[in-house]
N, C-alpha and C positions, 0 to 999 in steps of 0.2 A: 368726427368733427362737424360742426354745423356751421351753415352758411350765414345765419342770422345772429347778430349779437342780442342779449337781452334787452337793450335799449330799442334795437331795431323791431324786435317782437312785440314789443309794448307799443310801438307806433303801428305794427301791423293790425294788431287788435283794433285800432280805429278804422281800418279799412273795411269798407262794405262791398267794394266792386273792383273790377280789374283797372278802372280808370285811376281810383284812389291808389291803387298799388304801383301801376306801371305807366300812368300817365305823365304828361309833361311836367305837373305840378305835384306829382306823388311823390313816393319813396325812392324813385329810381336813382337819384344822385347817390344817396347813402349805400344803396344796394349796389350800385355800380362800383362803388369804392371797394364793397367787400368781394364782388365778382372778380375785380382785377386782381385784389390780393390773392384770391384763390387760384386764379390762373397762374401767378407768379409761383406759388408754391407747387403748382403741378409742373411748371418748368423746372423748378429747383429739384423735385422728385425725379424728373427725366434726365436732369444733369448728372445727379448722383448716382442714379440707378436704384434709388431705394427711398422709402417714404420715411417721414419724420417718426424716430423711436423704433424702427424695424431694427431686429438684432442684425441682420445682415450688413448693417451700416457700420458696425463695429470693425476697426482695423481696415477699412476700405480704403484707406489713404486720402479721403477727403470727407468733410462734414460740414453742417451748418455752422455759420459764424455770426448769428445776430442778425439785425436788420439795419438798414439805412434809409431815412425819411427823405422823401422828394416829393416836391410839390407839382400837381398835374393840373391842367386845363382841359375841361370837357365841355360837351355842348349842354350839360347840365349843371356848370359851375366849376369852380375850384376846390381842389381837396388835396390833402397829403396821403401819400401811400408809402407803406414800408416795403423797401425792396430786400428781399433776402439775400444775404452774402454767404459764400462759402470760404473756408480756410485757405484753400489753394488760388483763390480769385480766378476760377475758370468760368465761373456762371456768368454769362453774359444774357441778361433777359431779351426776349424777342417781342413779347406783347408790348412791353414798354421799353423802347430802345435807352441804350446809355445816357444819350444826350437828348432824349426826347422830352418835351414838356407839355406837348398837346396831343391828347388822345382821342381828339374827336372823331378822326377817320377811323378808331378802333371801336368806338362806342357800340357795344352790342353787336359787332361785326361777325365773330366767329358764332355767336349763339344764334344770330340772326339768319346766317347760312345754314346752320344745322336746322333751325325752325322751318327753312323752306324746303326741307328734305334732301337736302346735299348730304352725301356721304362723307365720312372722315377723309377720304382720299380726295374727294371732290373739293372739300374745303382746303387742304393741303395745297392742292393744285392752283385753286384760285387765289389764295393769299399770296403764294410764289408769283403769279402772274400780276395781280393787282399791285402788291407792295414790295416786291423784290425780297421778301422773307421766306427762307427755306425752313419749314419746321416739319416734324415728324408726325405720322399718322398717330403715334402712340401719344404723342402731346396733345393733338386734338381730342384724342378719346379722353385724356385727363381733364382738359378744359370742359369738355360738354359733361362729363360725369359730374361735376360739380353743380350742375343744374338740379340734379336729383333733389337736393336739400330744399332748394328754393321752391321746387314743385310740390314736394310734401309739405312745406309750410303753407302753400297756396291752398293745397287740398284739405288742410285743418283749420283754416281761417275761420273766425266768427261770421255768420250769415244774418240776414235780416229775420226779425220775428215772424213776418208774414210775406207771402208771394202771392201775387194775383194770380198768375198763371206757373206752372212748371211743366215741361215737356220731357217726357223720359223716352227714351230710345236708345238702341245699341248699334254699334257698328262692329264688324268682324275682321280680324286679321289673322294670319299665320304666325306662330311663334314657335321658336325652338324650347323644348323644355325635357329634360333628361335624357338628351340625345333623339327625341323624337320632335315632329313636326305636327302640331296640335292647332286647331281652331279657337282662338281666344276672342271674347266679346268685350269691347271697350264701351262701357256704360257711361251714358251722358245724362246729366240732369241740367237742363237749360231754363232759368227761371226769367221770370217778368216781373220785377219789383213794383212797388206801388207809385213809383214815378214813371212807370211805363218804359223803363230801360230794360234791355236785356243783360243777362248775366249767367255765365258758365257757373254753375254751383260746385261743379266737381266731375272727375273722370275717374273711372274705376275699371280695372283690368281683371277679368274673371273667366271662368269656364263658359261654355255656350250659354246664351242667353236663357234665363228662368226666374220664374218669379220669386224663388228662395233668395238669389242674389239681389232682386230689386228690393226685398224686404230688408236686407241688410243696408243697402244704399239710403232707404227711407229713414232707417234708425240713426244712420250718421248725420243725415241732415237735421234730424231732431236734436241730436247730442250738440250739433254745432250751433243751436240756437234757433232753429226754424220751429214755430209754434203752430201755424196754421197756413194751410193752401187752400185758396178759393176754388181752383180748377186745376185738374191734372189731366193733361192731354197724353194719351198713350195708343200703342197698336194694340192688336188683338190677341195678345199674349195670354194663355190661359192662367188664370190665378193673379194676374197682376192688379186688377182692381181690388181684390181682396187685401193683397200685401199692402197696398198703398192706404187703405181704409183702415186697417189694423194699426197703423201709427198715426194717421191723420183722419180721425173718423168722420169729421163733418165736410170733407173734400167731396165736390163734385167731380165725376169721373166723365170724360169724353173720349170715346174711341175714335180713332182715325177713319173717317168716311173714306177716305182713298185708299186705305188699306183693305177695308171692306169690299169696295168695289173690285179691286185687283184679286181678292181671294174668290169672289163670287163668279167672275168671269172664266175662272180656270174650269168651271164646271159647266160653262155654257157654250155649246158649238159655234164656230164662227159666223155661220148663216143666221143665227139668231141673236147674236152678241149685240148688235146695233139696237133693236128693239128692246131687248132686256135693258140695256143701259139707259135706254130713254126713260122707262119706266122707274128705274133708280133714281134718276135725275129729279123725276117729279116729287120724289120723296125728300131728298135732301135741300131741294131748293123750294120746298112748300114755305108759304109765309108764317105758317103757325104748325104747332105739333098736332092739333087736332087735325088739319089738312094733311099733315104728313102720315098720320095713322090710316086716314081714308086712302092714300096712295099706297100704304104698305099693304092693305087689304086687297087693292088691285093687282099689286104684285103677286100676292099669295094665289089670287084666282087665274091669273094669267100664266103662271109659271111653276107654281109648286108641284103640279102632278108631273111635269116634265123634268124639272131641275130642282129636287128638293134640297139638294147639297148647296144650291147657290141661293136659295130663299131662306131656308130655316134659320141660318145665323143671325139674319136680320130681325127675326122674330125674338129669336133667343136673347140676343143682345140690345133690344130696343131700349131698355132702360139706360143703357150709358151710350147708346148712339144718338139718342134724342136730346141729350142734355143742352146743347147748344140753341135749342129753339126758345129756351128760357131768357135769352138775351138779347140785346140789340144787335142789328145788322153788321154794325162796326166791330162787335166782339165776335160775333159768329165766325166771320172771316179768319179770325185770329186762331180759333180753337177747333173748327171742325176736322182740322187736319193737323198733323205733326209735322208739316212742312217746314216750320222754323227750324227744328233741330235735324231735319233731313238735309236742310241747306247747308247747316254747319258741317254736317257729315261729308256733304259732297266737297267742301273746301278742305276737310282733312283728307279726302281721297286724293285730290290734287297734290297735296304735300307729301303724301307717302306713296304715290304711284311708282317711284323708283326703288321702293322696299318690298319686294316680294316676300321677304322673311325677315321677321325679327329676332335678335338672338335671346332676347328675354323680356319678360314683362316690363322690367324698368326701362328698356330702351324705348318699348313702345310708348309707355307712360311719359317718359321724358320728351319725345317727339310731339306727341299730342298736346302736352301741356304748352310747350313752346309756341305750338300752332294755334291753341285756343287763345294764348296771350297776344299774339300778333293780330288775329282775326278780331277780336273783342276791343281792340284800341279804336276801331272805327264806329263802336256803338255809342255816340253821343248823345243822340237826341231820342227822345220818347218815342214809341210807336205811334203811327198816324191815329187821329182821332182819339188819342188817349184821354183828354180832358172829358170828353163826353162819356167815354167807356168808364173811366174810374167814379164819374158822379153816379152812374147806374150800379156800380158794383158797390158803393157805398150804402145804397138804398137796398139792394139785394141781400147784401150780407150785414145788416144792420146789427149792432151787438158784437160783431167780430172785426169790425173794420177799425183799426188803430193805426194812425201813420207811423212808420218807423222813424225813431229819433236818430 
């Protein structure tokens, strides 16, 4: 059973970002109607003890008996909803009360609480306290489970043809799988479109982070409509630049400077770390690539004999470490580190801090999707100095620069 009707799917295809999908003037009104409908179906499943068409429902003593239309008022407007009926008239909906006409208080409440990291038991207790409604943990699970359809539709939505920047990074969680606890990576692609607005392009749950999985992610982005990426910002994972370039060969790769500094410091004793970092700072804060190369030579002369493991990665990866020197200062600040996606992951951590272990990949994906939805609602404005940045990108990527329609 799918959450979205064919008509809504057609409308969804027109959406290019989370604001179009979940914003105040987006598809939320119609999606809310379908969401409430699914909640009611979940309540009916819970009341009868079986799902629609299940064999165990035969001769159970009670069954579904059609629908009854009811007008509802919400903060997104008015709409009609079909309330399921049962033959024994035992079903009393709790999400939408028998005489309730206004569901403004319930708009997205259960989903919103789940998105903030509350467990099903927390939600049950909170609803009891706030609204005087006693619902079971099983009902909450049924309701939140319906989010998966919406999350999967979001994950497969069409994307823009061109992105100015995409940040690739992963965050790790413990997930139960086949009776064992394993560490899973949640892969995130955070894009900046040609309007300068951030957009979470997708979330993928996989085994521990690897270039092979990132290749799968890039191919999926391409299949969803991405034709070109100007700049990809990544950490130092081996093989990742090649994986991205195999799908988007013209992309400029920028390795995260902060990751490189952290990795280098591991091989430098504390007594010399301050001076070593000072020499590194001269490299990445240099006004030009030629000046940075001169400072890199200085780093080699001062430290390579003592700490080769700290110095050699800067030489080996210089091609992808120095990319940001090609661009104006305003853009350099955006791409020399993957801080944008790491900041997103820190917000994920705040929401998932009460979940030491997830029961499945779907449970993790569902919560991260809801978190991403809520976080991205705040992304209304383009990034700072974007008009200046985009004018220079248009010159630098001349011939590839086409505004998304």
